[in-house]
C-alpha positions as CSV (number, residue, x, y, z in Angstrom):
1,M,119.9,19.1,113.7
2,R,118.9,21.1,110.3
3,P,117.3,24.1,110.5
4,K,113.0,24.0,110.7
5,D,111.1,24.5,107.9
6,I,110.3,28.1,106.9
7,N,106.4,27.6,107.1
8,F,106.4,26.2,110.3
9,E,104.1,28.7,111.7
10,E,101.0,27.0,109.2
11,S,101.2,24.3,111.5
12,H,99.8,25.9,114.5
13,G,96.5,26.1,114.2
14,D,95.7,29.6,113.5
15,L,93.0,29.6,111.2
16,F,91.4,32.3,112.7
17,R,94.2,34.9,111.9
18,A,94.4,37.0,109.2
19,S,97.8,36.2,106.9
20,L,100.1,38.6,106.2
21,E,99.4,38.5,102.3
22,Q,95.9,39.7,102.9
23,I,97.2,42.7,105.1
24,L,100.5,43.7,103.2
25,N,100.3,45.8,99.9
26,R,101.8,43.8,97.5
27,T,103.4,46.8,96.1
28,H,105.4,47.6,98.3
29,P,109.3,47.4,98.0
30,L,109.7,45.0,101.0
31,Y,106.7,42.8,99.3
32,V,108.3,42.5,96.0
33,M,112.0,42.3,97.3
34,A,110.6,39.1,99.5
35,N,109.0,37.3,96.7
36,K,112.3,38.4,94.2
37,I,115.1,36.5,96.6
38,D,115.8,32.4,95.7
39,W,115.4,31.8,99.4
40,E,115.7,28.0,98.6
41,R,119.5,28.5,97.9
42,F,120.5,29.3,101.4
43,D,118.9,25.7,102.1
44,K,121.0,24.3,99.9
45,S,124.3,26.1,100.7
46,F,124.3,25.8,104.7
47,G,122.3,22.3,105.3
48,A,125.9,20.6,105.1
49,L,126.4,22.9,108.0
50,F,123.7,21.1,110.8
51,A,123.6,17.6,111.9
52,Q,121.0,15.2,110.5
53,N,119.5,14.0,113.6
54,Q,121.5,15.5,116.5
55,G,120.5,18.2,118.9
56,R,117.6,20.4,118.6
57,P,116.7,21.6,115.3
58,G,118.3,24.9,114.1
59,L,116.9,28.4,113.4
60,P,114.8,28.5,110.0
61,T,117.4,29.9,107.6
62,R,115.0,32.4,105.6
63,L,114.5,33.8,109.2
64,V,118.0,34.7,110.0
65,V,119.4,35.6,106.7
66,G,116.9,38.1,106.3
67,L,117.6,39.2,109.7
68,H,121.1,39.8,108.6
69,Y,120.1,42.0,105.7
70,L,117.8,44.0,107.3
71,K,119.9,44.7,109.8
72,H,123.3,45.8,107.5
73,A,120.1,47.5,105.0
74,Y,119.1,49.8,108.0
75,N,121.7,50.3,110.4
76,E,120.5,47.9,113.1
77,S,122.4,46.2,116.1
78,D,120.8,42.5,116.7
79,E,119.3,43.4,119.5
80,S,117.1,46.0,117.3
81,V,116.7,44.4,114.8
82,V,115.4,41.6,116.7
83,A,112.9,44.5,118.2
84,R,112.1,46.2,115.2
85,L,111.0,42.9,113.6
86,L,107.5,42.9,115.8
87,E,106.6,46.5,115.1
88,N,106.9,46.3,111.3
89,P,105.0,43.6,108.9
90,Y,106.7,44.0,106.1
91,W,109.7,42.8,108.0
92,Q,108.0,39.5,109.3
93,Y,106.7,39.1,106.0
94,F,110.1,39.6,104.2
95,C,111.6,37.0,107.3
96,G,109.4,34.7,106.0
97,F,106.1,34.7,108.8
98,K,102.9,34.3,107.3
99,Q,101.4,35.6,110.0
100,F,101.6,38.8,112.3
101,Q,103.8,37.6,115.8
102,H,103.4,39.2,119.1
103,E,106.7,37.5,120.8
104,L,110.5,37.8,119.8
105,P,110.5,34.9,117.4
106,I,114.7,34.6,118.0
107,D,117.2,35.7,120.4
108,P,119.7,38.1,119.7
109,S,122.5,36.4,120.4
110,S,121.3,33.3,118.5
111,L,122.7,35.8,115.5
112,T,126.1,35.2,116.8
113,R,126.3,31.6,117.1
114,W,124.9,31.9,113.6
115,R,127.7,33.6,112.0
116,K,130.1,31.4,113.9
117,R,129.1,28.5,112.4
118,L,128.8,29.6,109.0
119,G,131.9,31.8,108.8
120,P,132.6,34.3,106.3
121,D,133.4,32.0,103.2
122,K,129.8,30.9,103.6
123,I,128.7,34.6,104.7
124,E,129.3,35.3,100.7
125,E,126.8,33.5,99.3
126,L,124.3,36.6,100.6
127,L,126.0,38.5,98.7
128,S,126.0,36.0,95.8
129,A,122.2,36.3,95.9
130,T,121.7,40.4,95.7
131,I,124.1,40.5,92.9
132,D,122.1,37.6,90.9
133,T,118.7,39.3,92.0
134,A,119.7,42.2,90.3
135,K,120.7,40.2,87.6
136,E,116.8,38.4,87.1
137,E,115.4,41.7,87.5
138,K,117.9,42.8,84.3
139,L,119.5,45.5,87.1
140,L,123.1,44.1,86.4
141,T,124.2,43.1,83.2
142,Q,127.3,41.9,81.8
143,K,127.9,45.5,80.1
144,H,127.7,46.8,84.1
145,V,130.8,44.2,85.0
146,E,133.0,45.6,82.1
147,R,134.6,48.5,83.9
148,V,134.8,48.6,87.6
149,N,136.3,50.8,89.9
150,V,138.9,49.5,92.8
151,D,139.6,50.9,96.1
152,T,140.7,50.4,99.4
153,T,139.4,51.8,102.8
154,V,139.8,51.1,106.6
155,Q,136.9,49.5,108.7
156,E,137.9,50.9,112.1
157,K,137.5,48.3,115.2
158,A,135.1,49.1,118.3
159,I,138.0,49.8,120.6
160,A,139.2,52.7,122.4
161,F,142.2,54.4,121.9
162,P,144.8,52.9,122.2
163,T,147.1,55.0,125.0
164,D,149.7,53.2,127.1
165,A,148.2,53.8,130.5
166,R,145.1,52.5,129.2
167,L,146.4,49.2,127.8
168,Y,148.5,48.7,130.9
169,H,145.1,49.4,133.3
170,K,142.7,47.4,130.8
171,A,145.4,44.5,130.9
172,R,145.6,44.2,134.6
173,R,142.2,44.3,135.3
174,V,141.4,41.5,133.0
175,L,144.4,39.6,134.3
176,V,142.9,40.0,137.5
177,K,139.4,39.1,136.5
178,A,140.5,35.8,134.8
179,A,143.0,35.0,138.1
180,K,139.5,35.2,140.7
181,K,137.9,32.3,138.0
182,M,141.2,30.3,138.2
183,H,140.9,30.6,142.0
184,I,144.7,31.8,142.4
185,D,144.9,34.0,145.4
186,L,146.9,36.9,144.3
187,R,149.5,38.8,146.4
188,Q,147.6,42.2,145.6
189,S,145.1,42.8,143.0
190,Y,146.2,46.9,142.6
191,E,141.6,47.1,141.8
192,R,141.9,50.3,143.7
193,N,145.4,51.8,143.8
194,G,145.0,51.4,139.9
195,K,141.9,53.2,139.6
196,K,143.4,56.3,140.9
197,V,146.4,56.1,139.4
198,F,144.6,55.9,135.6
199,L,142.1,58.8,136.7
200,K,145.3,60.9,138.1
201,Q,147.0,60.0,134.5
202,G,144.2,61.3,132.3
203,R,143.8,64.7,134.1
204,Y,147.6,65.1,134.0
205,A,147.5,64.5,130.6
206,S,144.5,66.5,129.9
207,A,146.5,69.7,131.7
208,G,149.0,69.4,130.1
209,Q,151.5,68.0,132.8
210,H,153.4,65.4,130.8
211,N,155.8,64.5,133.2
212,R,153.3,63.8,136.0
213,A,151.8,61.8,133.4
214,K,154.3,59.6,132.5
215,K,155.1,58.9,136.2
216,E,152.0,57.8,136.4
217,T,151.7,55.9,133.3
218,K,154.9,53.8,134.7
219,K,153.5,53.3,137.9
220,L,150.6,51.6,136.1
221,K,153.3,49.9,134.2
222,T,154.9,48.5,137.3
223,M,151.6,46.9,138.5
224,L,150.8,44.9,135.3
225,G,154.3,43.6,135.5
226,R,153.8,42.4,139.2
227,V,150.1,41.1,138.2
228,I,152.1,39.1,135.5
229,R,154.9,37.7,137.8
230,D,152.7,36.7,140.1
231,I,150.4,34.8,138.4
232,L,153.1,32.7,136.9
233,R,154.7,31.8,140.0
234,K,151.4,30.6,141.3
235,C,149.6,28.9,138.3
236,S,153.3,27.5,136.7
237,K,150.3,25.7,133.7
238,P,147.8,28.4,133.5
239,E,144.5,26.5,131.6
240,G,141.6,27.9,129.5
241,R,141.7,31.4,128.3
242,L,144.2,32.4,130.6
243,P,147.7,31.2,128.5
244,K,146.3,34.0,125.6
245,L,145.8,36.9,127.9
246,L,148.7,36.4,129.8
247,Q,150.7,36.4,126.1
248,I,148.7,39.9,125.6
249,A,149.5,41.6,128.7
250,Q,152.9,40.5,128.5
251,D,153.3,42.1,124.5
252,I,151.9,45.0,126.3
253,F,154.3,45.1,128.7
254,D,157.2,44.4,126.7
255,Q,156.2,47.0,123.7
256,K,158.0,50.0,123.4
257,R,157.1,53.0,120.8
258,N,159.0,52.1,117.7
259,D,158.0,48.4,117.7
260,K,156.3,47.0,114.8
261,D,152.9,45.0,115.4
262,K,151.8,46.5,118.8
263,V,148.9,45.1,120.5
264,Y,146.5,47.9,120.7
265,S,143.5,46.4,122.1
266,V,143.1,43.4,124.9
267,H,139.9,41.7,124.0
268,A,141.1,42.7,119.8
269,P,144.6,42.2,119.7
270,E,144.6,42.0,116.0
271,V,143.6,45.5,115.7
272,E,146.6,47.0,113.4
273,C,147.3,50.4,112.9
274,I,147.2,52.3,109.3
275,A,148.2,55.3,108.6
276,K,145.7,57.0,105.5
277,G,147.0,60.6,105.7
278,K,143.6,62.2,107.0
279,V,144.3,65.2,108.2
280,H,141.5,65.1,110.7
281,K,142.5,61.4,111.5
282,K,146.2,60.4,111.0
283,Y,145.6,56.8,112.3
284,E,142.8,54.4,112.1
285,F,142.5,50.9,114.1
286,G,140.9,48.5,112.3
287,C,141.7,46.9,109.3
288,K,142.2,47.2,105.5
289,V,139.1,47.0,103.3
290,S,139.2,46.1,99.3
291,M,136.4,46.6,97.5
292,V,135.0,46.7,93.4
293,S,132.4,48.5,92.7
294,S,130.7,48.7,89.0
295,S,131.4,51.8,87.0
296,K,128.1,52.1,86.1
297,D,125.3,51.8,88.6
298,N,128.0,51.7,91.4
299,W,126.9,48.0,92.5
300,I,128.9,46.5,95.0
301,L,130.6,43.3,93.2
302,A,133.7,42.5,95.5
303,I,134.4,43.4,99.4
304,D,136.5,41.8,101.8
305,A,138.9,42.6,104.9
306,L,142.3,42.3,104.6
307,H,144.6,42.0,107.4
308,G,148.4,42.5,107.7
309,N,148.1,46.1,106.2
310,P,148.8,45.0,102.4
311,F,149.7,47.3,99.4
312,D,146.8,48.4,97.8
313,G,148.4,46.9,94.4
314,H,148.6,43.6,96.2
315,T,145.4,43.2,97.1
316,L,143.8,44.1,93.2
317,K,144.3,40.0,91.4
318,D,142.1,38.7,94.3
319,A,139.4,41.4,94.4
320,L,138.9,40.8,90.8
321,Q,138.8,36.8,91.0
322,Q,136.5,37.5,93.7
323,V,134.4,39.7,91.4
324,K,134.2,36.7,88.8
325,Q,133.4,34.1,91.0
326,I,130.3,35.9,92.5
327,T,129.2,37.1,88.9
328,G,130.5,34.7,86.5
329,W,132.0,37.3,84.2
330,Q,135.8,38.9,84.0
331,P,136.0,42.4,84.4
332,L,138.1,43.9,81.0
333,H,138.9,47.5,82.2
334,A,139.7,48.8,86.4
335,Y,140.0,51.7,87.2
336,C,142.6,52.2,90.2
337,D,144.3,55.2,91.9
338,K,148.0,55.9,92.2
339,G,148.3,53.3,95.0
340,Y,147.9,50.0,92.6
341,R,150.7,51.2,90.4
342,G,153.1,48.4,89.5
343,V,150.7,45.6,88.8
344,A,149.3,46.3,85.8
345,K,151.3,43.4,84.4
346,D,150.4,40.8,86.8
347,I,146.5,41.0,85.8
348,P,146.7,39.0,82.3
349,D,142.6,39.2,81.6
350,T,141.8,42.6,83.0
351,E,143.1,46.3,81.6
352,V,144.6,48.5,84.7
353,H,144.0,52.2,84.6
354,L,145.2,54.5,86.7
355,S,144.0,58.0,88.1
356,G,145.9,61.0,87.3
357,K,146.1,61.6,83.2
358,K,145.3,64.6,81.9
359,K,141.9,65.1,80.1
360,N,143.1,66.5,77.4
361,S,145.6,63.5,76.6
362,M,142.3,61.1,75.8
363,K,138.5,61.5,73.8
364,A,136.0,62.2,75.9
365,S,134.6,58.7,75.6
366,L,136.9,57.0,77.2
367,W,137.9,60.4,79.6
368,K,134.4,59.8,81.3
369,W,135.8,56.8,82.8
370,Y,138.3,57.6,83.9
371,A,136.0,60.7,85.6
372,R,133.7,57.9,86.8
373,R,136.8,56.3,88.9
374,S,136.2,58.4,92.3
375,A,132.5,57.8,92.4
376,I,133.7,54.7,94.8
377,E,134.7,57.1,97.6
378,P,131.2,58.2,98.1
379,I,130.0,54.5,98.2
380,F,132.8,53.7,101.2
381,G,131.0,57.1,102.6
382,H,127.6,55.5,102.8
383,L,128.6,51.7,103.7
384,K,130.4,53.3,106.8
385,S,127.2,55.9,107.7
386,D,124.7,53.5,106.5
387,N,125.6,49.8,106.2
388,R,127.3,49.5,109.6
389,L,131.4,49.5,108.3
390,E,132.4,52.6,110.0
391,R,132.9,50.6,113.2
392,N,132.8,47.0,113.4
393,H,131.8,45.2,116.8
394,L,132.0,41.5,115.7
395,Q,134.7,39.7,116.9
396,G,138.2,38.4,115.9
397,K,139.7,38.3,112.2
398,D,136.4,36.5,110.8
399,G,134.5,38.9,112.2
400,D,136.0,41.8,110.3
401,R,135.2,39.4,107.0
402,M,131.6,38.8,107.6
403,N,130.9,42.8,108.6
404,A,132.5,44.0,105.4
405,I,130.2,40.9,103.3
406,L,127.3,42.3,105.3
407,S,127.7,45.6,104.4
408,G,128.1,45.0,101.0
409,C,124.8,43.1,101.0
410,G,123.2,46.0,102.5
411,F,124.5,48.2,100.5
412,N,123.1,46.1,97.3
413,L,119.8,45.3,99.5
414,R,119.1,49.1,99.7
415,K,119.8,49.9,95.8
416,L,117.2,47.0,94.7
417,L,114.7,48.6,97.2
418,R,114.8,51.6,95.4
419,A,114.5,49.8,92.2
420,F,110.8,48.4,92.8
421,F,109.9,51.9,94.8
422,L,110.0,53.8,91.6
423,P,106.5,51.1,90.8
424,F,105.3,51.9,94.4
425,F,105.5,55.7,94.1
426,R,104.4,55.7,90.5
427,R,101.0,53.5,92.0
428,L,101.2,56.0,94.9
429,F,101.2,59.2,93.2
430,G,100.2,58.3,90.0
431,R,98.4,61.5,89.0
432,Y,101.7,63.7,90.5
433,F,104.3,61.8,88.8
434,D,102.7,62.7,85.6
435,L,102.4,66.1,86.0
436,L,105.9,66.5,87.2
437,A,107.0,64.6,84.2
438,R,104.9,67.3,82.0
439,F,106.7,70.2,84.1
440,I,110.2,68.8,83.6
441,G,110.0,69.3,79.6
442,E,108.1,67.8,76.9
443,N,111.3,66.9,75.4
444,M,112.3,64.8,78.0
445,S,111.6,60.9,77.3
446,E,109.5,59.0,79.8
447,T,112.7,56.1,80.0
448,N,115.0,59.0,80.5
449,F,112.9,60.4,83.4
450,D,112.3,56.9,84.7
451,M,116.6,56.7,85.1
452,M,116.8,59.9,86.7
453,S,114.3,59.0,89.2
454,A,115.4,55.7,90.1
455,R,118.8,57.7,90.5
456,A,117.3,60.4,92.8
457,F,115.9,57.7,94.7
C-alpha cells in the first residue's frame, strides 16, 4: 500500500500539545532547510513502487528520506539515527513531525527494506533534490557546472583482511551452519578443532614461524574440502541459500595465489582487490567510486560506485552524463589527473584537461583552474570521515552504489546547512560579528567578508 500521509500526526487528537513550530527557532539551519526542500517530489517519484490497496501502509516518505539525509550528513548508522531522532526536535521537524515524539516512530530495519525496494537508480533522486535546492537558492548556477573536477577513489567494504586461513575457516563455519538448518547430518563439523587450528595459525604467523603457520593453513583447507564433499554426497540437490554458499566455498578452496577474480569475503563475494600504490595501504578491498565536483565551491554533481575495477578514463563519459542528467547542464571543461589519459577525443561536448602541465606554459587565469583540480582530494577525505564512504556496511553491489550516492547527498546537505547557518550566526552574534568585520579591515567589503565566512563555516 502507498505510504502514509506525512501529516498523519494531526489526526491523533493532540489538541493540548504544543507544535514544534511554536517551540523551535525558525532561523535554525535545519528548520530553514526543512522548508526549502521539495518533499512532494519524493511521493511522486516513489509512489509507483507501492501497490494501491494491498498490504499495510508504507512509512511516510518524508520520514524515511529525512532519516537517510541525516544519517549520511552526521555519520550515523541506521540504529543511531533513529535513536537520536527522539532526542532532537529539529531532526523531528526536518522529518515532517508536527509534535514532539516520545516513542520510536520507525524500526531501524525498515530503512534496510526501504532501500532494497527503491534501488540505486531511485536513490539518485535524493542527490538531485540537494542539487535542485542549491539551484533554487542561487548557491549553484550554470557557471559552477562549466568547469568540473573528476577523479576516482576506493570505497572499502566492511570485511576483515582476507587471509587464506580466515577464508577457509569462515567458509567452513558458514557451510556447517547452513547444513544444520537444512537438517543435513554431517560426518564431522570441525567446530571445535577448526577453532583451535585457526588460533594456532594466527599465533604462528604473528611470531614469524611461517612454516608452522602454513601447516595449520593446510589443515584448515583440508577441513573445508571435507565439509564441501560431505554436503554434496548427502544433498545432491541443495536448495535455498546453500547452492550459493557451496559455490563460494568451492571458489575459495580452488583459488590460488596468482588467480584473477578471487573471492575475498564469504558474505560479500563482490569485493575486489584494488591496488592504489599507497605507502600505508597497498591494497584496498571494495569497489571504485567515480565522482564529479564543481571546480567552484566544490558541489558534488555526480557520484556512483563502479565494479570490475575499470580504467579511470573509461568512467569519464558516464560520469559527465550523470552530471547532465542531475543538473540539466553540460560541463564544458573537465579537469582530471593522468589516470584519464587517452579519452579526450571520446568526449565530444567537454574539453578534457589533464594535470601535469607547467605553470609557465599558460596564462594565470587558466592555471588557477588547473590548480583547482586537486580540490577534489579533500572532498574524498570528508566523504570518508564524515559521510560514511570509508567503510560500506550495505549488502551487495546495489548497496555499494546506494552508499556512495547517499554519501554525496550528506556532503551536499552539510554545504546547504553551512549556507543557512551564516544568517543564523549573524542574528545570534550580530554585534560581535560586526565588530569582527571592522577589526579585519575597513577596506574589505561586507560581500567579500560574507563569502569568506561561508567558506570558513
